[in-house]
C-alpha positions, 0 to 999 in steps of 0.5 A, a space after each residue: 694539218 690545215 688546208 684554208 681555201 676561199 672557194 669550193 672547188 679550190 681545194 681540189 684543183 690546188 691541193 686535192 691530192 695533197 688531200 687525198 694522200 693525208 687524209 689516207 694516213 690514220 696517222 695524219 688528221 686533215 681540216 679543211 677550211 672553205 671562207 665562202 661558198 663560191 656565189 660568184 662562180 660562173 656555171 658552166 652546165 646551161 641547165 643550172 646557169 639559173 643558180 647564178 648570183 645574177 639569176 636567182 642567187 642560189 649557187 652557194 647553196 648548191 655548191 655546198 653540195 659539189 664540195 662535200 661530195 668533193 671532200 667525199 671523194 678525198 677522203 676529208 671527213 673535217 670540213 669547216 666554213 671560216 666563221 660558219 655556212 655563208 658567213 662571208 660571200 663570195 667576193 668575184 672578180 674582175 679580169 686584170 691583165 694579161 692571161 688568168 689575172 683577177 682583180 677585186 671588184 669596184 663593188 663589193 656585197 656588204 658581206 663580202 669575204 674581200 671587204 676591208 671590215 671584216 678582216 679582223 673577224 675573219 682572223 679571229 675566227 680561224 685562229 680559233 679553229 688553230 687554237 683547237 685543231 693545234 696542226 702542225 702544218 697550216 697550207 694556203 695561198 701565196 701573197 698573190 692568191 695565186 693569181 691575183 683573186 681578192 678572196 684567194 689575197 685575203 685567204 692568205 693574209 688572214 692565214 698569215 694573220 691567225 698563224 701568227 697568234 697560234 704557231 703552225 709551219 705555214 706552206 703556200 701552194 704553187 705551181 712551176 714553170 717547168 712542170 706547168 710547161 710540160 703538163 701542157 705540152 702533153 695536152 697540145 701533143 694530145 688530139 682531141 683536146 675539147 679545151 683552148 691550150 693556152 698562149 705561154 705565161 697565161 696561166 699562173 707559174 712561179 720560178 722552179 726555185 721557188 718550189 720547197 715541197 713537190 708532193 706525189 700525187 699520182 696514186 690517188 689520181 682517182 679520187 682527184 677525179 672524181 672530186 673534180 667531176 663533183 664541181 661540175 658548176 665549175 670545172 670541166 673534165 676531159 680524159 682519153 687514153 691517161 691524158 686528162 685535161 680540166 678547164 673552168 668556165 673560161 674553157 681554158 685547157 689545164 693539165 691534171 698534173 701528177 705532182 703538186 708543188 707548194 713553197 715555204 720553210 726547210 724540212 718540207 711539208 710532211 718534215 722529212 724534207 720532201 
């Protein structure tokens, strides 16, 4: 299986449990492709904010180390940066509309992953990986990238085009509305959560009917938490009494769910209907 993600930490946030589950199976080969170094990310720890793009612009290199730690926690041994390390740069994002929504910034770096002129080369690069690995399944984001980030949208577009050349069963990461609501209700009922509980519909989700595959990831909870902690510039993790909350730099609480969900063809992610 091949997982295509935009930035370091996306693999853990969206599919960390599935990656850890598959990586533990000796009969399943897993390849993780990351499209950028995440250079434009906001930095949570004050002591590391000098790494940010608007300061020393060293965050991308630092996040290579974070991603390495996360991969080790999840058991992922085959990781590649699309086109080679640093070939395409994090495009950054602009805030858009209600809730956690993003849009393309007005000005893009010449090497930005979302730059229009880069598309064909990006498809060539990913198609080459697929031709080498020959996966049965490829996983990435849906058409809106989950929440509109231009790099997530581009990852979707590139992956769809590459799979058209090197066919595989294609799945998109999603979160069902009922699944998210249940997780947020647990956080709202837990005292001491240090992050802001989001308003209704603030976090992205999809109608339950769009989910075709649910993967139980409760058995790899520890690996997921360790991977999230590895991405310390991007993710804050809080634990109490078995309840886990996480937040990005915006301080909005997200639940650590015991299921990861996908939309895709009949037969399920593992070809067994699950």
